[in-house]
N, C-alpha and C positions, 0 to 999 in steps of 0.2 A: 504494500499499500504505499502510495506516495506521500513522504512528509514534510509537506511544504503548505504556504498559506493559501488559500484561495482568494478568488476574485469576488469580494462581497460589496463592494461601494462602487457607484457610479460616479458621474460627475458632481451631482447635487451634493452627496455626501463629502466629496473632495473639497468643494466650495465652502461648504459648511464647515469643515475640518478648518480651513484658512481663516476664514472670517471667524468661525467662533472660539479659535485659540488666541486669535488677534485681539478682537473686541471682547471686551469684558470688564474685570476689576481695574485693569490698568489705567483705563482713561478717567474711571470714577475716583482711583486713588491718587494715581499720579497727577492727574489734572489740578489738584488744589496745590501740590508740590510744585509744579511748574509755574503758575501763578504767583506762590509765595517768593519762590527764589527771583524771579524777574520783579519783585518787588513789586507787583500788580500792574505792572505794564503789559497790556493787553496785547499788543502790536507784537513784543518780544514773544508772549507765549505762544501766539499764532506762528509765530516764525520758527519756533522751535517744533510744533506739531508738523509744519511744511516741511522744516530740513531733516528731521527722522523720517517722515513721510517719503520723501525723495529717497532716501539712502534704501529705506524698505522698497521702495519700487525698484529702482535700479539693480539692488541686488535680486530682487525677484525675478526680473527680467534675466538675468546672468544663470541662475537657477533654472528658469524654465528651459533656456537653450540645453542645459544640462540633463535636465529631465525630458527633454525630447529626444534625447541621445542613448542615455542610460537606464535602465531598467531592471533591477536587480532584486535585492532583499529591502534595503532601508535607503533611500537618496542620497541623504548627505554624506553618509559612510561609503556608498559606491562612489561618488564624486570623488571621496577622500581617496580611494583606492586607484582610481582612474589617474589623479594626477600625480601621486609619490607614491604607489605601491600597497601593498597589504600592511604593511607596519607604521604606516601614517593613519591608514583606515581603521587600526586598530587604537591608535592614540585618540581620534577623533570620536570613536564609538564609544570607547572607556569614558573619556571625559563626559560624553553627552548622557550614559548610562549613570555615573557615579556623580557627577556634580551640576552640570547645566540642566537638565529636565527635571531632577527631583527637587532642587532649589526652588524652581518655578512652580512645582506643586506645592512644596510647604510652605510659600509665600500666599500662593492662592489659597490655600485651605485658611490660612489666617485670615488673610483678607477676607474672605467669605465669610468667616465667624463676625469679623468686625461690621461688615455690614448688616447680617443678619440680627446681630444684637442691637443695631442701632434702632433698629424695629421697636423694641422694647424699651429703649433709653439708656441700654447699657453701654456703658465705656469701656473698651476693650483694654486699652492702655492708658494709665494714668501718668504722664510725662512729668507733671510736678513732683513725685515722688520717684520716676524711673520702675514702677512695677507693672506687670502684665496681670490683669485678671484672669486667675484660674478658670473663672466659668469660659471665657473667651479663649483659653488653651484647649478645654475638655471639647466645646464645639468644634473647634477646627480641628482637633484630632479626628473628631468623629466624621466631618467631613471627608477627610483624606480617607479613611478608610471606607467609606461609602463609594467614592470617585474610583479607587484601585477596585473595591467588591465587584461593582457592577460590572467593570470591564473584564474582570475574571470568571466570574459566573455567567456573562452573556454578553458577548462582544457585538452581537448584531443589536441587542438592545441599545448597547451605549453608542453606536453608529446611528439609530434612530432619535435617540435624546439629544445626541450634539446637533443635528438637524433641525430639531424643535426648539433646543435652547437658543440656537442662533437666530431663528425667528423671533423669538420672545426677546432677547436681549436688545434688538434693535428697535424695538418699539419706544422703549424710553430714551434711547438717543437721538432717533429723528423727531420724536414728538418734542423733547426738549430743545433740539436743535433748530428746528424749524419755528416752533410757536415763541420759545424763548428769544430768538434773535429778531422775532415781529415785535414782541413785547419791549424787549429791549431797546429798539430803535424809535420806537411809537411813544414810550414814555420818558423817555430822556435819560435812561439809566444807564445806557450804552455810553452815551456822551459823556455822562459823569465819569465813567470809569476811563475812558479813554483821554478825559482831561488831566486825570491824575498826575500825569506824568508831567505838566506842567507847573506842578503845586510846590511848594517850597518844602513840604515833607518829604517828596519824591527826590527833589534835587538834592535834599541833604544826603540821601542815602539810598541814591540809584542802582540800579543792577549791573553789577561788575562783569566783568569777562568771565572771572572764576563761576560766577552764580550763573550764568547763561550757559557755560559749560556741563555744569551740573545737571542743570534743566534738560539738556539734551541727553546726557546719560541716563537720568531718571526715568525720562519718557520713553526711551528706548524700549523699556519694560511692557509700555502700552501696546508697542508694536509686534512684541516678541510673539512668537508661536508659529509664523508662516513657514518657517523652514521644519518644522514637525510633519507637518503633512507629508513631506516627501520621506518619512519613515513608513507610509503607508504604500509606498508606490508598487508594491508586489501585489497589494491587495485590491488596487483600484483597477477598474475594467479600463481598457484603452490608456494605460496609464501614460504613455509615452505623448498623448495626445492631451488627455484630460487635466492631468496635473499641472502642466504649464498654464494651461487656460485658468485655472483656479487659484495658482500663486499671483498672476498679474490683476486679475479681476479683483480677487481677494484684497492686494495691497491699494488698490485704487479707492475700492469702497471704503475701507478703514480711514484711508486719509482725509477723503471728504467728509466722513460722518465726525472724524474726530475733531475737524476744523470747526465745523459748523457747533458742535457740542461745546467747545471751549469758549467760542465766540459767545455762545448763549448763556454761558456764567455771567456776563457782564449784567443781564438782566437783574441780578443782585443788587447791581447799584452802588454799594458800599464796597470800596477796596479793601476796609478793614475788615468786614465780614469775610470777604475772600481769602486774605492772608492767615487769617486767624485759624483757618482749619489746618494749618499745618501741625505736623510734618505728614500726615498722611491724607489728610483731605476727606475721609469718609463723610464726614457730615455737610460738605457742600452740596453734594446732589440733593440731599434733603430739604436743605435751606432753600434751594433754588426751585426744586418743584412745589415744594408747599407754597413758597411765595407767588407762582404763577398761576398753581391749579387749585390751591386751598390745602389744607392739613391733611384732608380725609382721601381727597383723589392723589396728593403728594405720597402719602404713604403706601396705597396702592401701586404708584409707580415705581415706587423705593423697592415695592417687593419685586416688581420687574429686574431691578438693579441686582437685587441678591441672587435671583435666578442666572442673571447673566454672569456673575461671579463664579457660580457652580458649574455653568456651562465652559467656563473657561477650564476649569479643574477637570473636567471630565475629558476635554479634548487632551489636555497634559499626560492626565493618566492613559489614554488611551496609546498616545505615542511612547510612553516610558515603559509599559509592561511588554513593549515590541522591541526594546533597546537591546537588552541582553539576548535575545533571542538573534536579532541582527548580526551580531558577531559569532555568535554560536554556529550560525547557518555558514560562516567561512571557516570554520574549524578553529575560530579564535576563543579567548577567554576561558575563563575555569570550567572545566569538564564540558567542552562544546558538544559533546554527544549527548549529555544529559539534558543541558538547557536548551538545546537547540530542538528538542523534540516538540512535536505538535501534537496536542491531544486529539485523538481522533473522532472524537463524539462533538467536540466543539470547533475542531480545526484552528485552535488557537494555541499559542504557547504558554501553558499554564503555568509550568515551573519557572519560565522567566520572570512571568508577572508576580509571582509570589516573592520573587527575589526583590523586585522592582519594589513593590509595596514595603518591603523592610528597608531598603535602601531611602525610600521617600520618609519613612517614620524616623529614620535617624538623622535626616535634615530637617525636619519639623522639629525635633527636640533640640537639636543644634540651635535653629533660628530663635523659637521661645526663649531658651534658656540663657544663651551665650549673646547673640547680636543684640536682642530685642531686652535681654534683661530681665530674665523672667523671675518669680516670686522667690527671692531669699536662696537661690542656688550659686549660677554662675554669673550674676549679672554684670558684675565689675569686670570682667573679663573684655567688655566690648568698649570699655573706655580707654583700651590700647588701640592705638592707631595702626598697629601691625596687624590687629585682629578685627577692627572695626570695619572691614569692607562688607558692605551688603552683599551678600551671595547672590542675590537674584541677577543685580545689576552689573557686578563686575563680572559674573559669568558670561552674561550676554556680551559683553565686549569682548572677552576673551575668544568667544566661538568666531565673532566676526574677524578676529585675527587669525584664527585657523582656516578661514574661508579664502585667504590670500592664495596659499599653494594650488587651490582648486581654481581659481580665476585664471592663474599664470597656464595650469593645465590646459584650460580651456583654449587659451590662444597656440600654445604649441602643438597640442594634438587634433584639433578641428580645422585640418585644412582644407576641408570641402566646404566650409562656413562662409558666409559672406562677412565682409569686412566690418560691418556694425555688430552683429552677432560674435565674432572672432575676434577684434580687437578692442571697439569703442566701448561696448558694455562690459568687458572685463577690465579693461583698463579704468573706467568710471567707478565701476564696483572697489577696485582695488583704492582708487581715492578715498571712496565712503568709509571704507575697513579702517586705514590708517587715520581718517580724522575721527573714527569713534574713540581709536587707540589714543590719539592725541588728548579727546576731549577728557577722558577719564583720567589721563595723568594730569590734564590742567586743572581739573575740577576737585579731584580727591587727593592729588599729593603721591608722592613716590612709596610712602611707607605701606600704605592701604595695596597700593599697585604691588609692590615688591613683596609684602606679606602674604598676597593671594598667590602670586607666582611661584612662591617656595611651597606653598599647600598643594597647588596644582602639581608641581614636579613631584612631590610625595607621593600623591595618588597616582600619578603616572607610573611611575617607578614601581609600586605595588601592583598596579595593574599588567606589567610586563613581568614581573614575578611570576604572579598567578597564571599567565600565559604560558610560562616555560618554555617557550621558543617555538610553540606548536602553531600550526595554522597559518604560516606565512606563504604556503602554498595555495594558488586556487584551489577549490574544492571543486 
C-alpha cells in the first residue's frame, strides 16, 4: 500500500490556507503596536502596512514561480533542496519544525486567549506588575491542544474549518475597514488623527527610524503564514497551478484588507486612546467596533475577531503537524521510517503530528513563562537583552534570510524562465529579505539578534546530531 499523502484540497482550500494563516490575530494585535510605535502617525502606520505587504507580495511571486516548477512533499523545504541540496533542505525544515512554526502556534494560542478573555473583561497581562493571568495561560493552552487535536483526529475537518473560518474572519475586517473609513472621514475623526502629527506633543516625541523599523518587524507577524501553504503542496490538487495562484491572490487580498483596517482605526478619533492600547493592542478593535456599531453589536463583531484568531491557529497547526513528516519523507531527521509513516485510515502522518504538538507545547510554556514573564516562575529571564528576543518576530526574519539561497538558486537553475521570473523578481526578493534583516538589527539591536542566532545554531546542531548523517541521498 502506498505510504504517501493524498490530494485532498482544491484551489479554494489552498487560497483559504494562505488568507487564513495570514489574516487573523496579527492585524488585531500588531495594528495597535504599529500605531503606537509610529507615535500615532497614521500615514507612517499605513506605510508600514504597505512596505511589509509589498515584501510579502514580491516574495509570494518568487515562490509562486518555484511552486510552478517543483512539487514534492513540502514546498519551502523542496525549494531549499533545489537551491543547495539535501543538507540545506534539512536545516530549513528542522528550523521550521522546531522554532518557526511552533513559536507562531504558541503566540497565536495566547493571542486567541487574550482576545477571548476580552469578551468577559478579563485582562491577560498586567504590565504594571509584569504578571500573566493564570486563566489566560490555561485558556491559551486549551486552544493550542484543540488546534493540534482537530488536525490529528480529522485533517479533512481541519481543512473545512479553515475555509469557513477564513470567511468569518474577513467579515469584521471588511466591515470595519469600509464602514470605519466612511465614518472617520464623515465625522472628522480621521482628520483629527492626521492632524496630530502637527501638534507640539507629536513634534516633541516623533516617530524615529528605530521605531519605524520596529514597527515593520512587528507587523511582519501580521502577514506571516503565506509560506506555510507550501507545506501542503503534496496534498493540493494540481498544486503547480493552484498553489502559485493562491499565494499571489492571498498576498494582494491581505495587503488591501490590512490597509483598510489600519486606516479605519482613525475613526476612534483620539490618538491617545489608540496608542494607549500598547503593547499588544488587543483592546483597540473592541473600542473601535463599539464606537461605531454600539456596545452590543461591537461585542458580537468582536466574537468574529476571536474566531479569526482561532482560524489562524488552525492553519498554523495544519502546517506544523506535517513538518516532521516532510523531513522523514526524505529519509531525514530522527527515525524517518517511523515519523514518515502515514496512517492508512486517515491518510495523515499522525506520529509526526503528535511530536509537533509536544514541540508546540514546549514553546507555549517558554513563551508565557520566560518571554512574557509568567506568574512567579522564570519571568526575570526576559529582562536580559540576550534572551529578550520575541520568538515569533525574530523567527520570521530568520526564515526570510534563509529564503536568500532559494532565490539565488532560481536565478541559477531556471534557465528556461523569462527575465522577469528568473532575475527581476528574485533580485527584488533578495532586497526585501536583506531589508528585513537590517530592520530587525536596527530596530532591536545586536544583543537580541546575536542571542537568537546562538540559540538557533544550537538547535540546528542538535538537529544534525539527531539526523546522524542519514537521508542526504534522494529517496
